[in-house]
C-alpha positions in Angstrom: -4.3 -27.5 -3.4 -0.5 -27.8 -2.9 0.2 -24.5 -4.7 -1.9 -22.7 -2.1 -0.1 -24.2 0.9 3.4 -24.1 2.2 4.2 -27.5 0.8 5.8 -26.1 -2.4 9.3 -24.9 -2.5 9.8 -25.0 -6.3 9.1 -22.0 -8.5 7.0 -22.4 -11.7 6.3 -20.6 -14.9 3.3 -18.3 -14.9 0.2 -19.7 -16.6 -3.1 -21.4 -15.8 -1.8 -22.7 -12.5 -1.3 -19.1 -11.3 -4.9 -18.3 -12.3 -6.1 -21.3 -10.4 -4.2 -20.1 -7.3 -5.7 -16.6 -7.7 -9.2 -18.1 -7.8 -8.4 -20.1 -4.7 -7.3 -17.0 -2.8 -10.6 -15.4 -3.6 -12.4 -18.4 -2.3 -14.0 -19.3 -5.6 -13.0 -21.2 -8.7 -14.4 -22.1 -12.1 -15.6 -25.6 -12.6 -13.8 -26.0 -16.0 -11.3 -24.0 -18.0 -9.2 -24.5 -21.1 -5.9 -26.3 -20.6 -2.6 -25.0 -21.8 0.1 -27.7 -21.8 2.9 -25.4 -22.8 2.6 -23.3 -19.7 1.8 -26.0 -17.2 4.3 -26.3 -14.3 3.9 -30.1 -14.3 4.6 -30.5 -18.0 7.6 -32.7 -17.3 5.5 -35.3 -15.5 2.6 -36.0 -17.9 2.0 -36.7 -21.6 3.5 -33.3 -22.6 6.9 -34.5 -21.4 7.3 -36.7 -24.5 6.5 -34.1 -27.1 8.4 -31.3 -28.7 7.1 -27.7 -29.0 5.8 -28.4 -32.5 3.7 -31.4 -31.3 2.2 -29.8 -28.2 -0.8 -28.3 -30.0 -1.9 -31.8 -31.0 -1.9 -32.8 -27.3 -3.7 -29.6 -26.3 -6.5 -30.5 -28.7 -7.0 -33.7 -26.8 -6.4 -32.3 -23.3 -8.7 -29.4 -24.1 -9.9 -28.6 -20.6 -9.2 -28.8 -16.9 -11.7 -29.0 -14.1 -11.9 -28.0 -10.5 -12.9 -30.6 -7.9 -13.7 -29.3 -4.4 -12.5 -31.0 -1.2 -14.7 -34.1 -0.5 -16.2 -34.2 -4.0 -16.1 -37.2 -6.3 -14.3 -37.1 -9.6 -15.8 -40.4 -10.5 -17.4 -43.3 -8.7 -16.9 -47.1 -8.9 -19.1 -48.4 -11.7 -19.3 -45.2 -13.7 -18.8 -45.6 -17.4 -15.2 -44.9 -18.4 -14.7 -42.1 -20.9 -11.6 -40.1 -19.7 -8.4 -40.3 -17.9 -7.5 -37.5 -15.6 -4.1 -36.1 -14.8 -3.9 -34.3 -11.5 -2.8 -30.7 -12.0 -2.9 -29.5 -8.4 -4.1 -30.8 -5.0 -4.5 -34.4 -4.0 -6.9 -37.3 -4.2 -7.6 -40.6 -2.6 -9.0 -43.6 -4.4 -11.3 -45.9 -2.5 -12.2 -49.5 -3.4 -15.2 -51.3 -1.9 -15.1 -54.8 -0.4 -17.8 -57.5 -0.6 -18.3 -57.2 3.2 -19.2 -53.5 2.8 -16.0 -52.1 4.1 -14.1 -49.5 2.2 -10.3 -49.6 1.5 -8.2 -46.6 0.5 -6.3 -48.0 -2.5 -4.0 -45.0 -3.3 -3.2 -41.4 -2.8 -2.7 -39.4 -6.0 -0.3 -36.4 -6.2 0.1 -33.8 -9.0 1.3 -35.2 -12.3 -0.2 -38.6 -11.6 -3.1 -40.1 -13.6 -6.5 -41.2 -12.4 -8.7 -43.8 -14.1 -6.1 -46.2 -15.5 -7.8 -49.2 -14.0 -10.9 -48.6 -16.1 -9.3 -49.0 -19.5 -9.8 -52.7 -19.7 -13.3 -53.0 -18.3 -14.9 -49.7 -19.5 -15.9 -48.9 -15.9 -14.1 -47.0 -13.2 -13.0 -49.6 -10.5 -12.8 -47.2 -7.6 -14.1 -43.9 -6.2 -11.8 -40.9 -6.7 -12.3 -38.3 -3.9 -10.5 -34.9 -3.6 -8.6 -34.6 -0.3 -8.5 -30.8 -0.9 -9.6 -28.4 -3.6 -7.9 -29.8 -6.7 -7.7 -29.5 -10.5 -7.5 -32.2 -13.1 -6.8 -32.2 -16.8 -9.5 -34.1 -18.7 -8.1 -36.6 -21.2 -10.9 -38.1 -23.4 -9.6 -41.7 -23.9 -10.9 -42.1 -27.5 -9.0 -39.0 -28.6 -5.9 -40.1 -26.7 -6.0 -43.5 -28.5 -6.1 -41.7 -31.8 -3.1 -39.6 -30.8 -1.2 -42.7 -29.7 -1.8 -44.2 -33.1 -0.3 -41.1 -34.8 2.5 -40.2 -32.3 4.5 -43.2 -31.0 6.0 -41.2 -28.1 2.5 -40.7 -26.7 1.8 -44.4 -26.9 5.2 -45.0 -25.2 4.4 -42.6 -22.4 1.0 -44.3 -21.8 2.8 -47.7 -21.7 5.2 -46.3 -19.1 2.4 -44.9 -17.0 0.6 -48.3 -17.0 3.8 -50.0 -16.1 4.4 -47.7 -13.2 0.9 -48.4 -12.0 1.5 -52.1 -12.0 4.8 -51.7 -10.1 3.2 -49.5 -7.5 0.4 -52.0 -7.0 2.9 -54.8 -6.6 4.9 -52.8 -4.1 1.7 -52.2 -2.1 0.9 -55.9 -2.0 4.4 -56.6 -0.7 4.0 -53.8 1.9 0.8 -55.3 3.2 1.9 -58.9 3.2 5.2 -59.0 4.9 6.0 -55.9 6.8 5.5 -54.9 10.4 3.2 -52.0 11.1 6.2 -49.7 12.0 7.9 -50.6 8.7 4.7 -50.0 6.7 4.3 -46.5 8.2 8.0 -45.7 7.7 7.9 -46.9 4.0 4.8 -44.8 3.4 6.5 -41.7 4.7 9.7 -42.3 2.7 7.7 -43.0 -0.5 5.5 -40.0 0.0 8.6 -37.8 0.6 10.2 -39.2 -2.6 7.1 -38.5 -4.7 7.0 -34.9 -3.4 10.7 -34.5 -4.3 10.1 -35.7 -7.8 7.6 -32.9 -8.2 9.9 -30.2 -6.9 8.0 -30.0 -3.6 9.5 -29.8 -0.1 10.4 -33.4 0.6 11.3 -33.2 4.3 8.6 -30.8 5.6 5.1 -31.2 4.2 1.4 -31.5 5.0 -0.4 -34.9 4.9 -3.8 -34.1 3.5 -5.2 -37.5 4.4 -6.3 -38.5 7.9 -4.5 -41.0 10.1 -7.6 -43.3 9.5 -7.1 -43.0 5.8 -3.4 -43.8 6.1 -4.3 -46.8 8.2 -6.8 -48.0 5.7 -4.2 -47.7 2.9 -1.6 -49.6 5.0 -3.9 -52.2 6.4 -3.5 -51.2 10.0 -5.6 -49.5 12.6 -5.8 -45.7 13.2 -4.4 -46.1 16.7 -1.4 -48.0 15.3 -0.6 -45.1 12.9 -0.9 -42.5 15.7 1.3 -44.6 18.0 3.9 -45.1 15.3 4.1 -41.4 14.5 4.6 -40.7 18.2 7.3 -43.3 18.5 9.2 -41.9 15.4 9.0 -38.5 17.0 10.3 -39.7 20.4 13.2 -41.3 18.6 14.1 -38.1 16.8 13.3 -39.3 13.3 10.7 -36.7 12.6 8.5 -34.0 14.1 4.7 -34.3 14.1 2.3 -31.3 14.5 -1.2 -32.4 13.5 -0.9 -33.0 9.7 2.4 -31.2 9.5 5.4 -33.6 9.2 9.1 -32.7 9.3 11.4 -35.6 8.6 14.8 -35.3 10.2 16.4 -38.6 9.3 14.9 -40.2 6.1 17.8 -42.7 5.9 17.0 -44.1 9.3 13.3 -44.3 8.4 14.1 -46.2 5.2 16.1 -48.8 7.2 13.3 -49.6 9.8 
């Protein structure tokens, strides 16, 4: 998870996240534990951000537990019955959508504070596989209970609407990325966007670890593994960034954004 690597630069309040990190250091972790929104370091990024201290207990009754998902394990699979949304507490996920020709496509990479399962609200079934890229923790949000809370607390409904809107915007941007950009620009845009998302979460934005493989990045961007590797090498030769395996250090984000 990000909290157990050198990706993080920001400090956070003690709480359940520290307990999770302690379990990780010991090489073990509970499958499920009680959530505590008031002590969560990512409170500003999820449903808790729209509530005052007096309203938090109502949300905590809905988000009653969080769960550990080990690297490579599935949180849910395409076609599973929809029952809960999941907000990522720590770690990272990829979502994978199947194609009719049997090929798989990485449809997104999920970072802490982001929500998994939104695409299932309409159909009642999850529309992708959600797979942990590293040992991760998710807050479990039973959707029926969330809907009741939305009815009673307008700010929660507003936050859900905003979350759905951001998901639509991200999907639209991905379509533009895949339809009209060169391979080099796709990779540059991916790195700039990933860096921005890390910064929003208080993480190191210029020096970080990519938990996904080059092949997974290529699948997400609609290009070949070899193209991703060659583009990384080119950016390094041009002094835009340093690449050491999965470790990335960006020297000139402005230049990357202009490619």
